[in-house]
N, C-alpha and C positions, 0 to 999 in steps of 0.2 A: 655498813651494807648489813642486813639484818639476816640472820639464818631460822629458817621455820623446819622443823620439824612436821611431814606431811604423809600422806598415802600417795602415792603416784597413780596415774591412771592404771597402771597394772595391777593396783594394789598392794605392790608391795612398798615398804618403807621407805621414805627417801627425805634426804636435807637440802630444801630448795635456800639458795639465795633472793635475797631481794635489794636492790637500789631505789631507794624512791626519791623523786624529783619535787623540787617545792615551787618549780615553774613547768612552764610546758616549752617545747620548741618554737619559734617564731620563723620562717622564712617567706623572703619578698623575693620574687622574681621580675625585677622592672624591665619593662619592656617596650623603647621607643618606637614610635610609630614607623620609624624606616628598618625597623627589624633586627636594632642594635641591643645591647642590653648592658648592664653594667655588674661588673664583677668588682669585690671584693676582696685584697690582699690583706693576709694578716698570718703573725706565726702563730700556732697556736700548741700551748704548752703539753698536753697529755702527749702527745706524738714527738714532738719536739721537730715540727714541721712546718713549713711555711705551706700555707693553702690560698689558693684562690677559689673563691665562693660565690655564691648570693650573699645579700644583706640577710645576715641570722641574727636570732637570739636568746633571750628568756622572756616569757612572761609568766608574773603572777598568778594561781589557781584561780585568783579570785578579780582578776581585770580579764576585760573583754580580749579575746587574741586578737582584733583586725587594731584595737588601740596599741596593743605590744607590738605589731608588724609597722604600723603608723610612726612609730618614736625607732624604731630599729633602722626604718627605711632614712627617715630622715637625720639621725645621728651618724649612721655609717656612709651616707650619700650626700647628704645635704637638699635630698630630696623631697618633693609630696606628689600625691599620684590623686587625680580627678577621680577616678574609676578604681575600685578594688572586687578582685572575686577569688573565694576561697576555691583552691582547685586539688590541694590534697590535704588528706590526712595519714596520718602515719604511725605506726608503733617502730621506736627506734632501735629497743633492743630487748624486744619481749621477753628474753628467757633468761636476764636475769635485773631490768629494769621496768619501772611503770612509767618513763617516758614517753609523752605523747608529741607528736609535731603538726603542725597547722600549716600549710602555704599559701600565699595568697600571691594570684599575679595582679600588677602593679601598672595601669594604663593611664594615659593624659599626664604625661610626667612633669614636673615643673620646677624651680626652685623651692624649697621649703620657706616658709614664712617662720618669723623667729631667728632665734640663734639656737642650733644645735649643735652638740660636742660629742663626740666620740670617748668612752671612756677612758679615765686615763690612764688606764694600762694598755690601750689598744693604739697600736702604729698601724693607720689604715693606709694602703694603696689603692688607688681605682683604677679600673680599666674599662673603659667600652669597647665592646668589640662586636661583630656581626654575631648573631644569634650562632648560626652553622658553625661560626668558630669555636665557640663556648661549649656547644655540642659533639662538636669533634674530640675536644680538648677532653671532655669526660667520654666519651667513648672510647678514647685512647690510654685514658689512665691518667693525667695528666691532670684532669680534677678527678679529688674521690670523694670530696664531701659528699654524703649520701643525700642528704636533702637538695644539694645544688644537681645532683645526676638525675635523681628522682622529679624534678621540678623541670628541668629541660626535658625530660623525655615527655615530659605529661605537657608542657606547650608545644612542644612539634606534634604529639597525637591529638591534641586539640586541632590543632593547625590541618593535621592530613584529615580530618574528620568533618571538616567545615565548623567546629564551633569557637571559631575566631572572626571577625569581622573580614572579608576577601582579600582587600587588602594587606592587613595585616599577616593574616597566614602567608600569602606570596611571599612577604619578608621573610617571613620564617623559614619558610620551605627553601627561600634562595632559589 
């Protein structure tokens, strides 16, 4: 973290801390035609907790975020998508960091071509669950990862507003 002496919007002197990231965060909501999604389970070191979340990772700032998202989906789930839609841009902790996130909806899922492996520090579990169950777990606080919660809410909103194909929207809305 870098500290900066600055002037606050009130005109008073202030010290601000800034954590700068060399990557942006990418999140992928894989959505199958039957309305199920795929959650990734893994231990997260910072909070010493096990987390169920959608496939996520980081992408270098000089790389196309979609390429980073494709890589994360393949590495964490062994899947590829025929259709990608950017559905979310977020500032993750804008009071102390410059980290930004980009979220994609992945449709037309199939096994990824070639070999893809998770990082050697990740022990990943996968669970294919109905979208409604994932959303309920997020609303009940069982899923706490902010990108997962935001992406599930965004997809639900898209289904409710007719922004998804009718059959997929019905499957999502259950």
